C-alpha positions as CSV (number, residue, x, y, z in Angstrom):
1,M,13.0,-18.0,-18.4
2,K,11.5,-21.1,-20.1
3,R,11.8,-21.6,-23.8
4,T,9.4,-19.7,-25.9
5,D,9.0,-19.2,-29.7
6,G,11.1,-16.5,-31.3
7,E,8.3,-13.9,-31.6
8,V,7.4,-14.1,-27.9
9,A,11.1,-14.0,-26.9
10,R,11.6,-10.8,-29.0
11,T,8.5,-9.2,-27.5
12,V,9.8,-10.0,-24.0
13,A,13.1,-8.3,-24.8
14,Q,11.3,-5.3,-26.3
15,F,9.1,-5.0,-23.2
16,A,12.2,-4.9,-21.0
17,R,14.1,-2.4,-23.2
18,E,11.1,0.0,-23.3
19,S,9.8,-0.6,-19.8
20,S,9.4,2.2,-17.3
21,I,10.5,1.7,-13.7
22,E,9.9,3.3,-10.4
23,V,12.3,5.0,-7.9
24,S,11.7,6.6,-4.6
25,F,13.5,9.7,-3.1
26,L,15.1,7.3,-0.6
27,E,17.0,5.7,-3.5
28,S,18.0,8.9,-5.3
29,A,21.7,8.2,-4.7
30,D,21.3,5.0,-6.9
31,I,19.8,6.8,-9.9
32,H,23.1,7.4,-11.7
33,A,24.2,3.8,-11.2
34,G,21.0,2.9,-13.1
35,R,22.9,3.9,-16.3
36,D,24.6,0.5,-16.1
37,F,21.3,-1.2,-16.7
38,L,18.8,1.1,-18.3
39,Q,18.8,2.8,-21.7
40,A,19.1,6.6,-22.2
41,G,15.7,8.2,-22.2
42,Q,14.0,5.4,-20.3
43,K,11.1,6.5,-18.2
44,I,11.6,6.6,-14.4
45,Y,8.5,7.3,-12.3
46,V,9.3,9.1,-9.1
47,S,7.0,7.9,-6.3
48,H,5.5,10.1,-3.6
49,L,6.0,8.6,-0.2
50,P,4.1,9.7,3.0
51,K,5.4,13.0,4.3
52,Q,7.5,13.5,1.1
53,T,7.7,17.2,0.1
54,W,7.2,18.6,-3.4
55,A,10.8,19.9,-3.2
56,Q,12.1,16.3,-2.7
57,T,10.1,15.2,-5.7
58,R,11.6,18.0,-7.7
59,D,15.1,17.2,-6.6
60,V,14.8,13.5,-7.5
61,C,13.4,14.5,-11.0
62,A,16.5,16.7,-11.5
63,K,18.7,13.7,-10.7
64,V,16.8,11.5,-13.1
65,V,17.3,14.1,-15.9
66,A,21.0,14.5,-15.0
67,A,21.4,10.7,-15.4
68,G,19.9,10.8,-18.9
69,F,16.5,9.5,-18.1
70,D,12.9,10.8,-18.5
71,P,11.3,11.6,-15.1
72,V,7.6,11.0,-14.5
73,P,6.7,12.4,-11.0
74,H,3.7,11.1,-9.0
75,V,1.4,14.0,-8.1
76,P,-1.3,13.0,-5.5
77,V,-3.7,15.8,-6.2
78,R,-5.4,15.6,-2.7
79,L,-2.2,16.8,-1.2
80,L,-2.3,20.1,-3.0
81,K,-3.3,22.8,-0.6
82,N,-4.4,25.4,-3.1
83,E,-4.1,26.6,-6.7
84,Q,-0.9,28.5,-5.9
85,E,0.7,25.2,-4.7
86,L,-0.4,23.5,-7.9
87,D,1.1,26.3,-10.0
88,E,4.4,26.2,-8.1
89,T,4.6,22.5,-8.2
90,L,4.0,22.2,-11.9
91,R,6.4,25.0,-12.7
92,A,9.1,23.5,-10.6
93,L,8.8,20.1,-12.1
94,R,8.7,21.4,-15.6
95,D,11.8,23.6,-14.9
96,V,13.9,20.6,-14.0
97,G,12.9,18.7,-17.1
98,A,9.8,16.7,-16.4
99,G,7.5,16.4,-19.4
100,E,5.0,14.0,-18.0
101,L,3.2,13.6,-14.7
102,L,1.4,10.7,-13.1
103,L,-1.7,12.3,-11.6
104,I,-3.4,10.3,-8.8
105,S,-6.0,11.2,-6.2
106,G,-3.9,9.7,-3.4
107,D,-5.1,7.5,-0.6
108,Y,-6.2,10.3,1.6
109,V,-9.8,10.5,2.9
110,R,-10.0,14.2,2.7
111,P,-8.2,16.5,0.3
112,S,-5.9,19.2,1.7
113,G,-7.3,21.7,-0.7
114,P,-9.6,22.2,-3.7
115,Y,-8.6,19.1,-5.6
116,G,-10.3,15.9,-4.7
117,Q,-10.1,14.2,-8.1
118,V,-7.6,13.9,-10.9
119,L,-10.1,15.3,-13.4
120,E,-10.3,18.6,-11.5
121,V,-6.6,19.2,-12.2
122,M,-6.9,18.0,-15.8
123,R,-9.8,20.4,-16.4
124,S,-7.9,23.4,-14.9
125,G,-5.8,23.9,-17.9
126,K,-2.6,24.0,-15.8
127,L,-0.9,21.1,-17.5
128,Q,-1.1,22.9,-20.8
129,K,-0.1,26.2,-19.2
130,Y,3.2,24.7,-18.0
131,G,3.9,22.8,-21.1
132,F,3.1,19.2,-20.1
133,T,2.1,17.2,-23.2
134,R,2.0,13.7,-21.7
135,L,-0.1,12.4,-18.8
136,S,-0.1,9.1,-16.9
137,I,-3.2,8.1,-14.9
138,A,-3.8,5.0,-12.7
139,G,-5.5,1.9,-14.0
140,H,-7.1,-0.8,-11.8
141,P,-7.6,-4.1,-13.6
142,E,-8.8,-5.7,-10.4
143,G,-10.7,-2.8,-9.0
144,H,-10.0,-0.7,-5.9
145,P,-10.8,-1.8,-2.3
146,S,-12.7,1.4,-1.5
147,V,-14.2,2.4,-4.9
148,P,-17.1,0.6,-6.7
149,A,-16.0,-1.1,-10.0
150,D,-18.5,0.8,-12.1
151,E,-17.2,4.1,-10.8
152,I,-13.6,3.2,-11.5
153,R,-14.4,2.1,-15.0
154,R,-16.3,5.4,-15.7
155,A,-13.5,7.5,-14.3
156,Q,-10.8,5.7,-16.3
157,L,-12.7,6.1,-19.5
158,E,-13.5,9.8,-18.7
159,K,-9.9,10.7,-17.9
160,S,-8.6,8.9,-21.0
161,S,-11.1,10.6,-23.4
162,E,-10.7,14.1,-21.9
163,G,-7.0,13.9,-21.8
164,T,-6.8,12.8,-25.4
165,A,-9.3,15.5,-26.5
166,A,-7.1,18.1,-24.7
167,G,-4.2,17.0,-26.9
168,L,-2.3,15.0,-24.2
169,Q,-0.7,11.7,-24.8
170,V,-2.5,9.7,-22.1
171,T,-1.0,6.5,-20.5
172,L,-3.0,4.2,-18.2
173,V,-0.4,2.6,-15.9
174,T,-2.0,-0.2,-13.9
175,Q,-1.7,-1.3,-10.3
176,F,0.5,-4.4,-10.1
177,F,-1.0,-7.8,-10.5
178,F,0.2,-11.4,-10.6
179,E,-2.0,-13.1,-13.2
180,S,-2.5,-12.0,-16.8
181,I,-6.2,-12.9,-17.1
182,P,-7.7,-10.0,-15.1
183,F,-5.5,-7.5,-16.9
184,I,-6.2,-8.9,-20.4
185,A,-10.0,-8.8,-19.7
186,W,-9.7,-5.2,-18.4
187,A,-7.7,-4.0,-21.3
188,R,-10.1,-5.6,-23.8
189,D,-13.0,-3.9,-22.1
190,L,-11.4,-0.5,-22.3
191,R,-10.5,-1.0,-26.0
192,R,-14.1,-2.1,-26.8
193,A,-15.3,1.1,-25.0
194,G,-13.2,3.2,-27.3
195,A,-10.2,4.1,-25.0
196,E,-7.4,5.4,-27.1
197,A,-4.9,5.9,-24.3
198,R,-1.7,3.9,-24.1
199,I,-2.2,0.9,-21.7
200,V,0.8,-0.2,-19.7
201,A,0.8,-3.3,-17.5
202,G,2.2,-2.7,-14.0
203,L,4.3,-5.6,-12.7
204,A,5.9,-6.2,-9.4
205,G,9.7,-6.3,-9.7
206,P,11.8,-9.1,-8.2
207,A,11.2,-9.2,-4.4
208,G,10.6,-11.6,-1.6
209,V,7.3,-13.5,-1.6
210,A,6.4,-12.4,1.9
211,K,7.1,-8.7,1.1
212,L,5.0,-9.0,-2.1
213,L,2.1,-10.5,-0.1
214,Q,2.3,-7.7,2.4
215,L,2.4,-5.0,-0.4
216,A,-0.4,-6.7,-2.3
217,R,-2.7,-6.6,0.7
218,H,-1.9,-3.0,1.5
219,C,-2.4,-1.9,-2.1
220,G,-5.6,-3.7,-2.7
221,V,-4.4,-6.2,-5.3
222,G,-7.4,-8.4,-6.3
223,P,-7.9,-12.1,-7.0
224,S,-4.5,-12.5,-8.8
225,I,-2.9,-12.5,-5.4
226,R,-3.7,-16.2,-5.4
227,A,-0.8,-16.7,-7.7
228,L,1.5,-15.9,-4.8
229,F,-0.4,-18.1,-2.3
230,A,-0.3,-21.0,-4.8
231,R,3.5,-21.0,-4.6
232,S,3.8,-20.1,-0.9
233,K,2.3,-22.9,1.1
234,N,5.2,-23.2,3.5
235,M,7.6,-20.9,5.3
236,L,10.5,-21.8,3.0
237,N,8.5,-20.5,0.0
238,L,7.5,-17.4,1.8
239,L,11.2,-16.6,2.4
240,S,12.0,-17.1,-1.3
241,D,12.2,-14.5,-4.1
242,R,9.8,-14.1,-7.0
243,S,10.3,-12.4,-10.3
244,P,7.6,-11.7,-13.0
245,D,9.3,-13.8,-15.7
246,N,6.3,-16.1,-16.4
247,L,3.8,-13.3,-16.3
248,L,6.0,-11.3,-18.7
249,E,5.9,-14.3,-21.1
250,E,2.1,-14.6,-20.8
251,L,1.7,-10.9,-21.7
252,A,4.1,-11.2,-24.6
253,S,2.1,-14.2,-25.9
254,E,-1.2,-12.3,-25.6
255,L,0.3,-9.4,-27.6
256,Q,1.0,-11.8,-30.5
257,R,-2.7,-12.6,-30.6
258,Q,-3.9,-8.9,-30.3
259,F,-1.1,-6.5,-31.1
260,D,-2.9,-3.3,-30.2
261,L,-4.3,-4.5,-26.8
262,F,-1.7,-2.8,-24.7
263,D,1.6,-0.9,-25.1
264,G,4.2,-2.1,-22.7
265,I,5.1,-2.7,-19.1
266,H,6.0,-0.8,-16.0
267,L,8.1,-2.2,-13.1
268,Y,7.3,-1.4,-9.4
269,S,10.6,-1.7,-7.6
270,F,9.4,-1.4,-3.9
271,G,12.7,0.1,-2.8
272,G,14.8,-2.2,-5.0
273,F,15.5,0.2,-7.9
274,L,18.9,-1.2,-8.9
275,R,17.8,-4.8,-8.4
276,T,14.8,-4.2,-10.7
277,A,16.9,-2.3,-13.3
278,A,19.4,-5.2,-13.4
279,W,16.5,-7.7,-13.9
280,L,15.2,-5.6,-16.8
281,R,18.6,-5.6,-18.5
282,Q,18.8,-9.4,-18.0
283,Q,15.4,-9.8,-19.7
284,A,16.5,-7.5,-22.6
285,E,19.6,-9.6,-23.1
286,L,17.9,-12.9,-23.2
287,Q,17.0,-12.3,-26.9
288,H,20.4,-12.6,-28.5
289,D,19.3,-11.0,-31.8
290,H,18.8,-7.6,-30.0
291,R,22.1,-6.2,-28.7
292,F,21.4,-4.1,-25.5
293,R,23.6,-1.1,-24.8
294,G,23.3,0.8,-21.6
295,C,23.9,4.5,-21.2
296,N,27.6,3.9,-20.3
297,Q,28.4,1.8,-23.3
């Protein structure tokens, strides 16, 4: 991390201490070890991989709770076969201690049941019925490869306003990006449009450049992908690792200029949960005035 002024350094450390992080059911055995790096109560989003069952999601959430963290399971609504499955899934997740969901449509052309859009589940009243008071939804600062930009913007604002009106604490968690400018412009646009939801910047955790390029193409990351190409002009660079240190500093600097623009960061770990958790702790400890203590200390 290059030298920054004290305020930016403190903001970087705060971002790291309060960041959420992602884990997959394939890494569930590593969750308890995350106590060495993360703080008690830190949010852990539980991803939903292809062919993953709702029972597997529930079991991972239970392990997250047992380790002292706050689980936020991904729920792709297009996978829900019927209303009964929605009821059973929400009840099971709430019973193991989940208080927040990340509702996404899911990258499936046709829904398996009656729910094709996130708003349909939000409007069903089921979240309130089962005691969920917090809701995360997806944000797309650089658009989506298969959805027009105007439609995405409208949907983000609509979900934000309806969730807030329904008494939910709504968080917009973005797709990962590699340059701050598109995210900052997107967040400013939402704030000008009246969005009251929490806005959280999704960052790619430390990983190999080649892997990040592959994931970025698959996930539809927009023009900010050029930040990877700019540093990856030869095979040696493609084999190197990349961490979001510089991007984190850029975001911290922007928050000094507009303190209410966004609310924090989220780290995508891409199968490297413990590696990403260790990186977050390292960032939290860089600011010596803020003593970090993990769950085991």
